[in-house]
N, C-alpha and C positions, 0 to 999 in steps of 0.2 A: 552412630556414624553418620557424618554429613556427606551427602552425595555431591559430586561435582556439578558445576552449574549446568553443563550440557546434558546431564542425566535427567533433569527435570524439564527440559525443553520439549514442548509438544512437537515443534518443527523437527527437532533432531530425532525424536522417537519415530515420527512418521517417515522421515527420510531413511532411517535405518530399516524400518519395516518394509518400505517399498523396495529398497536395495536388495534386502534378503529375499523377498518374494520374487522379484525380477530375476535375481541370480538363480534361484532354485528353479523357476519355470524355464529360464533359458537353458540351464544344465539339463533338465529333464527333456526338453524338446530336442536339444542338441544330441543327447545320447540316443534318443529314439531315431532321429534322422540318420545319425552316423551308423547305428546297428543296421537299419533297414537298407541304406545304400551299400554298405559293406557286404552284407549278405547277398545283395543282388549282384554286385560286382564280382565277388568271389564265386558265387554260384555260376555266373556266365563263364568265367575262366575255368571253373572245374568241369562244366559240361563240355567245353571245347577240348580241354586236355583228355577227358575220358573218351571222346569221340576219336581223337587222334590215336589214343592208346589202343582202341579197338581196331583201327585201320592198321596200326603198326603190328599188332599181334597177328592179324590175318596175313599181312605181307610176310612176316617172319615165318609163319607156318607154311606158307606157300613157297618159301625159298626165294622171295623177291628181295631186292635191295631196299634197305631201310632209308627213308628219307631223312634229310638233316634235321636234327633236333630230336632224333629217336635213337635208341641203342640199347644193348644188353649190358647190364651192370655198368652204366656210364659213370665217368668221374663226376663227383659233385652230388650224386644222388644221396639224399638224406638217409641216414642209417635206419631211421624208424620205417621209412617206406621200403627199404631193402629187406628189413626183417619181415615186414608185412607180406611182401611178395613171396619171400622164401616160404612163408607159411601158407601160401596158396590163396591169398586175398588180394583184392585190388584196392587202391586208395590214392588219395591226392593230398598235397601239402604245399604251402607257400614257403619259399625259402629264398636265400641269396645264392646266386650263381653268376660268377664272373662280374661281381659288383652291381648286379641289377636284380630287382625282384623277379622271381620266377615261380610259375605254377607247375609243380611236378605231378605226374600221374604214373603209377607203376603197377604192374601185374606179373603173375608168375608165368614162366615158360619152362620147357623141359630142362631137366638137369638141376632143378632147384635154383635156377637163376632168375633174375628180374629184368623184364623189359620195361623201359621208362621213356616218358615223353616230357620234354620241357617246353613251356609256353611262356612267352615274354609277358610278364605281369606289370610292367612299368606304367602302362597307360592307366590300368585300374588303380595302381598305387597313387599316381598323380591325381586321379579323379577323387580319391578319398581324402588325400591331403588338401586339395583345393576346397573340397566340401567343408573339411574341418576349419580351415582358415575363414571361409565364408560364414560358418556358424558363429565363430568367435567374434568377428567383426560386426555381424548383424546383431548378435546378442549385446555387444557393447553399445552399439548405437541405440538399440531398443531400450536398454536400461538408462542410458543418458537421456533419451527423449522422455521416458516415463518419469525419471527423477525431476526433469525440468518442469514438466506439466504438473506433476504432483506437488513440487515445491511451490509453484505459483498458486495452486489451489489451496494448499495448506497455509501459505503465507497470508492469503486474504482472510482466512479464518483466525489465525493467530494474531494478525494485526487488530482485528475487531475485539478479540479476547483481551489483548494487552490494553486496548483503549478502555474497555469495561473495567479492567483491574485498576487502571490509573484513576478512573472516576470514583471507584469504590474507595481507594486510598484517600482521595480528596475529601470524600464525604466523611470518612472516619476521622480525618483531621479537622473537621468542623466546617468545611465548605459545603453547605447544604444547597447551594445554588448549582452545584456541578450536576450535569446530566450527560448520559451517553449519547442520546439522540441518534441511535442507529437508523440508517436510511430505510431499512426494511420496516421498522416500527412505524415510520411516517407514511408508508405506502402499504396499506392492508392488502391491496390487490396482489402484491408480490408474494412469492412463496416465503413463509416464515420458518426459519430454521431455529435450532436450539440456542445459538448465539443471540439471535434477535429476541427470543423469549427471555433469556437472562437479562439482557440490556433493558427490555421493557419492564421486567420485575424490579430491577435495580432503580430505575427512574421512578417507578411508582412508589417504591419504598422510600426513596429520598424525598419525594413530594409529600408523602404522608407524614414523614418524620419532621420535615420543615414546618408543615402546617401545625403539628401538635406542639412543637417547640415554640413557635410564634404565639400560639394561643396561651401557653404557659407563661411566656414572657409578659404578654399583655395583661394576663391575670395577676401576676406578681406586681407589675407596675401599678395597676389599678388599685389593688388592695393596699399597697403602700401609700399611694396618694390619698385614698379614702381614709386611711388611718391617721394621717397627719392632722386633719382638722380636729377630730375629737381628742386626740392626744394633746394637742396644743391647749384645748379647753381643760383637760385633766390637769395638765401641768400648772395652768394658772390657778385652778381651783385648789390644787395641792399646796400652792404657795400661800393661800389664805387660811390654811388650817392652823390651829394653835400648835405651839411647840409640844413635842412629846414623842414617845417611842412609836405610837401608831402613825403619826404624821411622817416620821422618818421612813417607816416601812412603805407607806403609800408613795412617797416621793421617790424612794429607791425603785420600786416597781414601775412607776411612770417613766423614770429615766431609762430603765432597761427596755421598756416598750418603745421609747423614742429611739434608742440606739438600734434596736432590731428593725424598726421602720426605715431609718436611714440606710442600714446595711442592705435591706431589700431594694430600696431605690437605687443604691449604688450597683447591685448585682444586675438590676434590670437595665441600667445604662451600659454596663459592661457587655451584657448579652446582646444588646442592640448594636454594639459595635460603633457607637457614636462618640466615643471618647477621643479627645485631642490632646496632644502633648504640648507642654509649655517648657521648652528646653532651656537649660542654663548649665553652666559648668559648676560642678560641686566637688568639694574635697570629701572623699568618702569617709575618712576617719572622723572628721568633725561632724559630719551628718549622723553617723552612728552614735556619737556621744550625745547629740541633741535628742535623738530618739529615746535613748535610755533615760535621759533627764525627764523627757515629757511623759514617759511611761510611769514614773514614780516608783519604779521597781529597783531592787538591788541586783543589777546586772553588771558584769564586767565587760569592758571593751579592751580587746587586745589587738594591737596593730602590728602585723608582720611586715606589711609593705603597703604604704599609703598610695592612693591613686586619685587623679582628677578625672572625673567622668562627665560626659554631657548627658544630662538626664532631666527628668521632671522631678524636682525636689519633693513636691507635695505627695506625688504618687509613690516615690521611693520611701519617703517616711511612712506612708501608710502601709506598705509592704512589710518593712522592718518592724514597725510597731505592732502589727498583727502577729508577726512571728514571735516577738518578744512576749506579747500578752498570752499567746497560746502556750509558750514554753512555761510560763509561771502558772498558768491555770491548770494545765494537764501534766506538767512535768514536776521535777524537783530541782531545788537549787543545788549547786550554782548554775546560773544561766550565763553563758559566755557568748559575746559577739566578737568574732575574729575577722578583721579586715586584712585580706591578702591580695593586693592589687585590685582588680575590678570585681573580686569575689567577696561576698560577706557570708559568713556561716554563723547560724544561730543554734546553739546546742544547750540542751538541759541534761540533767542526770537522773531522769525518771525512768519509766518502763519502756519508753520509746514509742514510735508511731505504730498503729495497728498494721498488720500485713496488707489489708486491702488498700490502705492509704499509700503505702510505699509502692504498691504495684500499679494502682489505677488513679492515684491522686485524690485530693479531698472531695468528699461528697456531702452535699448540703444536709445538715441536721442529722446525719447518720450517727447511730450509736452502735457500740460493739459490746456484746455481752451484758447488756443491761446497764452499762456505766454511762457517764455523761458523754455526749457526742462532741464533735469538734465545731459545731455551729457553722457560722458563715465566715469566720475570720480567716481561715486558710483558703477558702474559696475566693474571697475577695483578694487576698494576697496573690493567689495564682493569676487571677484575672488582671489585676493591675500590672503584674510582672510581664504578662503577654503584651499589654499595651506598651510597656517600656521596651519591649524587644528583649527582655532579660530571660534567663533560664533559671527556673526555680525547681530544684530537686529535693525530694524528701527521702531520707534514709535513717538508719539507726547505727549509732557508733558501735564498734566491736566490743568495747568495754561497758556498753550500756548507755542509754539515753537517746533521745530523738535529735536528729541533726538535719536542719534545713540549709541548703546552700543556694544563695542567689548570685548568679553570675551576670554582670552587666555587659552589654555589647561594647566592643572597643570602638566601632565606628558609630554611625548614626543609628539611634534606636530604631528597632524594627527592621533593620537591613540584613540581619543574619538569620540563618535557620537554627533549628534546635539541634544540639549535639546528640549523639547516640546515647540512649538511656535517659535523656531529660524527660521531665513530666510535662 
């Protein structure tokens, strides 16, 4: 189950946690203050009522006139107090009398009757109500202030985390020059928190990775350059050999070595990012037919919808030529090129691409299960497609066979981003 976007937000989680904790703390403090003040207010009113009840009882027994607010079995006396007094006990109770809060105190007198005293409890009730309102407003203000301060503090952290995540995505996309450069990492004297540690580790990882990749690129280019001279000599020497089967084998292997060397040089140029486009308007169907003729293979070209594209003809032919050659080398006939607008699909009817290639793209010289690998052809095709600003996707057809789809940009090459799912 996919969670909603807000559920994964650190800021939302922190705000929710702060809100819950503030509400719980405010409720706890509010209840404690309310209970304490209520007990104090009710206790004072109860003491006053009991004192007046004692005086009224003494006056009643002495035969004196009862003061206002006292009486025997008065109207409005709660039934619970009347029953308590009839049982010979004294007690107090808060109730409503004539529309106002009243503290009652009652005790027994002769004849099984009850003498009672009423004390106006309006002031105490107003005090408690005012206290409750003050607790609610102060709690709301405290929660708001805490949320504001907490949001500011968390936002600073999440902003730094988002910046670190963006740099990580740029690095994973191939931008090895990207760095977080967190201010705390540049000032060791400042306190170093966990975010700064992650940023420093990411920057260090990117620098190390960049250094290793540059070393590998230089090594590949140097090896390819160094091989060209002896291979040129080998090629010239092979041409001087007498005709025969051994000579053909030597020439074939020398040609394979020269092709591999040229591929390595092309990859080193692609890795260095120094390739430049030579743009021209090309008719895609005619270009696909030229690629098939140049490949010398039995491939079909099907045109669903032709299109004119602004592209580099040499690089586009290189991409399609490598895809066609790979389909014949590793797949089975028939191999079909389908032109549908700005998209060209190359499909064979073999066993399909390996799972790792579909998921992660071509990998140089990798083999799968002891079989022949895919060499450098697909790697070069992918690199040249990126130079063209095209989208090269690898997949397998539902009814079998490998399927590579090259989608050329409609605008200027290199001006558009990769679509979802593109390699």
